[in-house]
N, C-alpha and C positions, 0 to 999 in steps of 0.2 A: 613504511617498511613493507617489504614484500618477501614471501617465502615460497619455495617450490612445494608442490603437493607431496605429501608422504602418506604412508599407510594409515597413520593416525588421523589424517585429515579426511578420510573417507567417512561420510555420514552413513549411519546404519539404515539401510532401506528396510522397510516393513518391520520396524522395530516395535510397533505397538503390540500390546497383548491381544490375543484372539478375541473376536467379538463374541461375548457371552450372551448379553441381552442388549441389543441395540436400543438407543434412545431415539425414538421417533417424535420429533417436535414440530410444532407450528403447522399442522395439517389443517387446522380450523381456527377461526377467531375465538375470542373469549366466550361468546355465546354458543359456540359449537355448531354454528349453522353454515356460514359461508365465509370465504376468504375476502379480505378487503380489496378494493380496487383503487388505484392511484392514477392520476393523470387526466387528460382530457383530449378530445378530438381524435386525431390519428396516433396519439401516444398515450394509450391506456394500458395499465398493467395490473394483473392480479398478483397480490403479494402473499408469498408463503414465508412467514417469519420462522426463524430457527430451523432453516432447511438443513438437511443432511442427517445421516445416521452415525452418531459417534459411538465407539466402543465404550462400555461402562467404565473402563480404566482410564479414559482420556477425557479431560474436561477443558472447555474453552477458557483461555484468558482473554485479554483484549484482542479482538479479531481485527487485524490491521490491513491486510491486503488480500486480493483474490485475482487469479488469472485462470484462463482455460488453455489447454494445449490442443494440438491439431487433431488428436483422437477424441476430443470431447471431455477429457478428465478436468476436474476443477481442483485447483490448489489454493489452500488458505494458509496464510502466515499469521500465527497468533503467539501471544506471549506465554501461554500455558498457565492455567489456574494453579494456585498454591496447593489445592487439594487433589490435583491430578496425579494418579499413580504413574502414568506414562509421561515423560518429559518432552515429547516430540513437538516441535513448533511448526512443522509443515504437515498438513493433513490433506489427503487426496481422496476425492470422491468420483464416482462415475456420474454421468449426466442425470441419473435418477436419484442421486443422493446417497447411494450405497458406499460405505467406507471401502477404500481400496488399500491404502497403506499410509504410513506416517514415518517421518524421520526429522532430524534437525534438533536433537537434544542440546547441541552446542549453543543454540540460540535462545534457550528458555529464558524468559524475562526481558530479552532485548530484541526480539523479532520485530521487524517493522516493515520496510519496503520490499517490493517484489516486482519484477518484470520478466517476461518470457520472450524468447527470440529464436527463430529458426535460422540455423547456419548450415548450409548445405542440406544434408539429409537428416540432421539431428537438431533437436530443440534443447535449449539451455535456460535455466532459471538464473536470474541476476538478483541478488539479495542485498539489502542493507540491514545492519543490526546496530542498535543504539549503543552508546557508551554508558557506563555506570559511574557513580561518584567515586573519586579516589578513596581507597581504603575499604571499599565494599567487600564484605566477607563473601567467600565463595563466588567471586566474579565469574561470569560466563567466559568460556575459553576464547570465543571469537568476538567479543564486544568491540564496538567502534570499528567495524570492518565493512568492506564490500566483498562480495563473494560471487563467483561464477560456478555453477554446479550443474550436473546432469539432472534429469528429472527424477532419478532415483537416489540422488544425494551424494554422488562422487564429486569432490571438489576439483575443479579445473585450475583455478587460481584464486587467490585472495589478496587483498591489500588491507592491512590493519594500520589504523592511525592516519593522521593527515599527511599531506606532502610536506617535505622539509623546505619550507619557504618562509620568507620574512613575515608574511601575514599571519602566520601561526606562532609568532614569537612576540607576545604582548609586551608592552613597556613595563619596565621594572616597577613603576609606581602604581600599577594596577593591582589591587589587593586580591580580587577574585575574578580573574579573567574567565571567559567562557571556555568550555572544553569542546573539542571536536566531537560532533555528535551527528552522524549522517542519518538522513531520514528516507530518501528515496533516490531512484536513478532512472535513466533512460538510455537506450542504445541507438545511435545514429545509423543510417544506412551503410556507412563505411566501417562500422564496428566500434567507433569511439563511444566511450561510456561517460555520461555526465552524472555527477554525484552531487546531491544537495546536502550541504552541511547545515541542515535546516534548524537544528536545535543547538547549534554551536556559534560559529563566527558569521553565518549567513553568506558564506562563499559558495560558488559553484566550482567544483574541481573536475577537470576533464582528463581522461585517460584514453590510451589507445586500446585496440582489441586484445592486447596482451596484458593489460593492466598497468602499463607504463605511463607515468605522469606526463602530461602535455602542458596544461596551463590552468590558471585560476582567475576567475573574474567575479564581479558582484561585490557583496559586502553590505553592511548594515545601513539602512536608510530608506527614504521614500522617493528619491529622485530617480530619473532614468538610469538604469544600470544597477540601482541599489534595491535591496529587498529587506522585508521584515518577516523572517521565517520562510525562506524558500523550501516548501515542503514536498512538492512532487513535480514531475516532469512529463513532458510528452513531446515527441519529435513529430511535428506536423508536416506531413509530406503531401498535403492536398494541393499545394500551389506549385509554382515553377521551381522554387528552391526550398529545401527543408528548413524549417524554423523550429528553434527550441522554445517551447512554451513552458513557463514556470508558474506553478501555483504559489503566488506571492501572498502567503496566507494572512499574515497580520495586517497587510495593506488591503485586504479584501479585493484583490484583483488578480488577473493574469498578466504576466509580463512576457513579452516575446523578444527573443534574441536571435541573431545570426548564429550559425554553428561555431564561429570563432569568437563569440562572446560580446558582440556589439549590440546594444539595445535597439529595438525596433519601435515598439509601441506598447500600449496597455489595452486591456479589455476589462472594463469595470462591471460592477453589479453583482458581486458574489459575497457570500458570508463564510469567510474562512475556508476557501477552497483547498482541497487536500491533494488530489491526484487526477488522472485522466485515463480514458480509454476511448478509442474511436472505431466506428464501424460505418462504412458506406457514407462517410462525410459527417455523420452525427457523432458528437462527443458527449460522454457522460462524465460529470464532475461531482464527486461527493463534497458537499458543503458541510463542514463539521458542525455548523450552527443549524442542525436539525432538518436538512433537506438534501435531495439529490437533484442536480440541475442538468438539463439537456440543452446543448447549443447546436446550431446548424453550421453549414459550410461557411457562412459569413460571420460566425462567432456571435450570432444573435440568440438570445434565450428562446427556446421552444416551449419549455414547460418546467415547472418545479414539481418534484414528486415527494409525497410524504411529509410535507412541511409541518413541523410540530410547533412552529413559532416559539421555539425554545427561548427562555428568558436570557440565557447567556451561553457562552460556548461550552462551559463545563457544567452541563445539565445535571441537576441533582439525581435524575433517574439513572445516570451511568453507573452509579454505585448501588442501585437498588435491586431487589430480587426480580427475576424475569417475569413473574406474575403481574408486576406493576407496569410493565411496558404496554403501550397503547397500540392495538392493531391498526395498521394503516398509517402510522406515523413513525418517522425515524427519530432517533435520539442524538447520536453523534456519528454520522456517516464518515468513514475514514478511507475506504477503498471501494472501487466499483469496476466492473468489466462487463462488456457484452459477451454473450455466448454466440456460437455460430448461427443460431436461429433468431437472433435479435432480442432474446430475453436478457435481463440484466441481473447480475449478482452484486449485492451490496454487503460490505463488512463494516461493523461499527465498533467504535472505541467505547466499549462498555465492559465492566469488570468480569461479567459472566459470559461475554462473547455473544455475538448475534450475526448470523448469516441469513440474509433475505434473498429469495429468488423472486424476481418480478417477471411473470410470464406475460409476454406481449399479447394483448387482445386485439389491438387495432394499430 
């Protein structure tokens, strides 16, 4: 289903309460002496955990995605904590970590994926928001949607719900079919948008630049062309032709497709990969199982950062107080991006939120 934007679909820019007493977090390690260092060789990074100055009225929920715009501003997409006075799910900082604005209260509780793209002289955010269980009280306005918005929150278009195709009409004898639940997206050079139904039917749905449906491919499994939780995307433009790279999370691999949905090959060796970002041929991949991975132009692993050797994907620490987090180790990395200077921002799937800035040392 698709609807034209209306006045009600404008997100309120700068809706957060004024900063009364900023929360300055993560400036030192637990001993209060020095910041931890991750990596090795030419890829060493100084980690500032809990980066950014939040207003006292806004509290992190699960911090799912992070991007940087051309001016250097950092955008974080989070679910918003239950105790937060301000319900905004998009939080914007300047490069030093100073709060700039927030918006996106429509996505509280379901915020998830985010990508940024320059189109002409303007940049746009592309968002995915999860679905909620049928019958959920006070369900968010825009759940189970993909959204194109300006950097200050004005909605350009949105698509709510899955495409009306046979694949989304489960057989009558299926008692509890999965529900459409988009996780992330990516935009191709021609403007086509690829959406991962990563928590639902495991399809990839493709739309044009206007949000009009084009095709569906993929589905549940481990054979070529099949996926178990396609969670994130990246359009790899480093070669002769663009390639769609999928974080095939539960298969612990990357799967590569042509832009018309034909499987190409696999890249193995990951621990629940979530999403991607690329800079100068190097790709950062948050592995939900307690580490961040860098790969090179040949898709070979360069280094693993902050490896916590977590015992399982749902680490007990993700529900624990911030004071129990271990400096220099990741818990559940979910989103990551390079900034324009080659530093890395990492967001984690933990209940109290965690944004880490990795300052490149070498």
